[in-house]
N, C-alpha and C positions, 0 to 999 in steps of 0.2 A: 362129161362121163358120167360123172358120180351121181349124177339121177338118172342114168341111165340102166334100167335094172336086165329091160329082154329086149328085143326088138321091135318090138310094138311101140314101146317108149318112143322109140326116133320120131313119130309122128305124131306125139300127143303132150311133148314139151310145152310150158306154157310161161320158165322162166324166158329171161330177157339174154340169159348168155354172158360169159365174161371172156374176152379175150385173153387167154394165160400170156401170151406174148408180150402184154399191151406191159406191163410194171419192168421188167427189162429190158424193154426197146427205148421207153422213157429213158430209165435211167442211163440207158446206154450215151446219151447225146445231154446229158445236161447235169446239174447237182441235184439227187433226188434225197429228201430226206422224211421220214415214214414213222410215223408216231401212232401207235396201235395199242387196244387194252381192251382187254376183256371184262366181262360184268362179273362182278364178283372176285376178279383180281386185285392183288397187293399192290400192285406196282402196272403198266405200259412198259414197253419197248421202246426205245428209238434204234433208226438204222437209216445211215448215212451211207450214198453210193453217190460215186463220182465217175461220169465215163463208162462207164456197167462193171466200175470195181466197187465193193464194198470196203468202206472206210471203217466203219465201226457197227456195233451193234449192241448197246449197253440199256440198263434199264433207266426207265425215264418214267415221270409224272403226267399221265395223261385221263383224258378223260373217254368214260367207254367209246369206242366207235374207231374209228380208224384217220386220220388225217395226212393227205399227202401234200409235198410243195416240191415246185420244182421251178429250181431257177438256172441261172446261164446255159438258158434252152439252144441248142447247136453249136458251145462254146468250142466243141472237139472238133465241128464238121462242119467248118467255112462255106465249103462250098455248098450248102443246104443252106445255109445262114442268107446266103447270098441272094437266093432265090426268093425268100421269101416275100409276101407280098406288105406293102405297106402297114402300119401296125395297126390304122381307124382297118382295114380291111382283113388282116387277120383277126381285130375285135368284133366287127363283126361278123364272121364263120362262127365266134365263138358264145356270141349270143343267141343267136339261132339256133346252138344245140340245146342250148338251155330252156330254153321259152319252150322246144318241143317236149324237153322232160319235165316241163312244169306243165305243160298239156298234157305230155301222156299220164300224169301219174300227181292230181289234183290234191293225194291226199297225202303229199311230201313236200317239204316246205324247201324252197329252192332260192337264196338268194347270188348274185354277180355283182362283183362290189371291181371297177376299174380304176386305179388312180384315183382309190377314194371317193370316187362318184358310186351311188347304188346305181347299177343299169335294170336291174329286174329283180323283184321279189315275190313271191307266193306264197298265200300261207300256208298252207298247208291242210285244211278244213277237209279237205276231202268234196269241197260244192266247185265244180267246174269254174261256174258265173264267176266262182271268187279268182279262179288261178288266170280267166281270160281277165281278169281288170287287173290283175297282178300287172299283167305280160302289158294289155294295148291301152291300159286304163282304164278308168272306172264309163266314163262320155260312152265309150266303145262296147263295152259291156253291157252299157242296159240298153244299146241299141243293136242286141242279138235276139233271137227267138228260139224256145228250147223245139228241138224235135226229138221224136222218141219214138219207134216200131220194131216190130221184130215178126218173125216165121221162126218154122221147125227147127232153120238153120240158123238165121242169123240173128244179132240183138242189135240194135241201132239210135246210139242217143246223142246228145249233141246241140252245141247251136251253130246259129247260120245271122249272119247279121241283114237289117232288113236293105232294102236295095237302094237309101239313101246312104248307107255306109260302105265303101265301097276304096279299093286300092287301088294303083298302077300295075302291078301284077299277079301274079299268081300265087305269089309264093307266101300270105297269108289264109291259105287254106291245109289245112292241119288235116292227116286223114292217121290212124290209129287202129290197127290190128291186133287186139289182145295187149292194148298195151305200149305196144310197139311202132313208133314213125313209118309208117313207108308210101312211096311215092305210084301210085296209081292212075293211069290215063283215064281209063273209061269212069272211075268215081270222079274224080274231076269232070269230066266233062257231064255227066251225070248231073254234079251241084250247079255246074253252069246252065244247062241246059231245064233246071228245075225253075229259073230268074226267069226262063221267057225272051221277052222284048224288055224287062224293067231297067233291064242295065245297059248303062251307057257305053256306045264302044271302045273298047279300049279300056272299062272299067272289070275289075273281078270284086268280088264277094269276101268277106270273112268267113273262116268256116272252123270248127272244131270237131271235125264227130271220129266216135268212137266206133268202131267193130267190134264185138264180140261172135268169136266161132267156134265150132270145134276145131282147134288146131289142127286134126290130118285133114281138114278143108281148105289148111293155107301149107304150103312151104316154102319158105323165110328164107330154105338154101338155093335158090336161084341166083344172086347176088353178092360178093363177098362184106358191103358192107350192111346186108340183109332190110336194106330199105325199098327193094323191088318181088312185091310177096306173089307166087302165082296162085291164083284164088278159082277152087272148084266153085260150080254153077256161078261163075262173077257175072254174068249178065244177066242173073236173077237182081 
């Protein structure tokens, strides 16, 4: 809301937003340590919260930026902990989220480490093909071709795989509107239709497609996760 100056701004927001309840929500079911410092400050600040209660706020040495450490997740809500899926399943969800962020923002370097093993790393060079290589591997990145097109309302860029590079499901088709990951059946269908009969039955391409449009043409508030977006002139 700090970015909204008038009613028209509601339809032209380019930032991804931040759920204000995110930190207190995770702090209420974990032991949360937050270490933060602003540029030029003589020192940073360390905050520790357990089960939603702030235990300490003290000056601390910290690099510029913010680090959030979450430990003992759901320690005080055993019923919630009981219904967590396997560690591998939960890790898979986390990897998927980080990978989408890396593909959405190749200008930012992302790394994900689990039990000492690096699961994902992107270079942060701003080059989308390099981000793809960091996530799907260099061999796959080399088998993807660059696409680019535009009209008065839309700018489309990205990479799609050659017909020889496929996967067994649609999860490797990533669509982004103004840097936001979305799910859209019609756009997915258009990508598949573009391959015609070149794909084997039950096989799907890899695709990373960025669509840049005036925010006025995209309604990101039709779903709580903002993954489903209503697009004006969608069929075009």
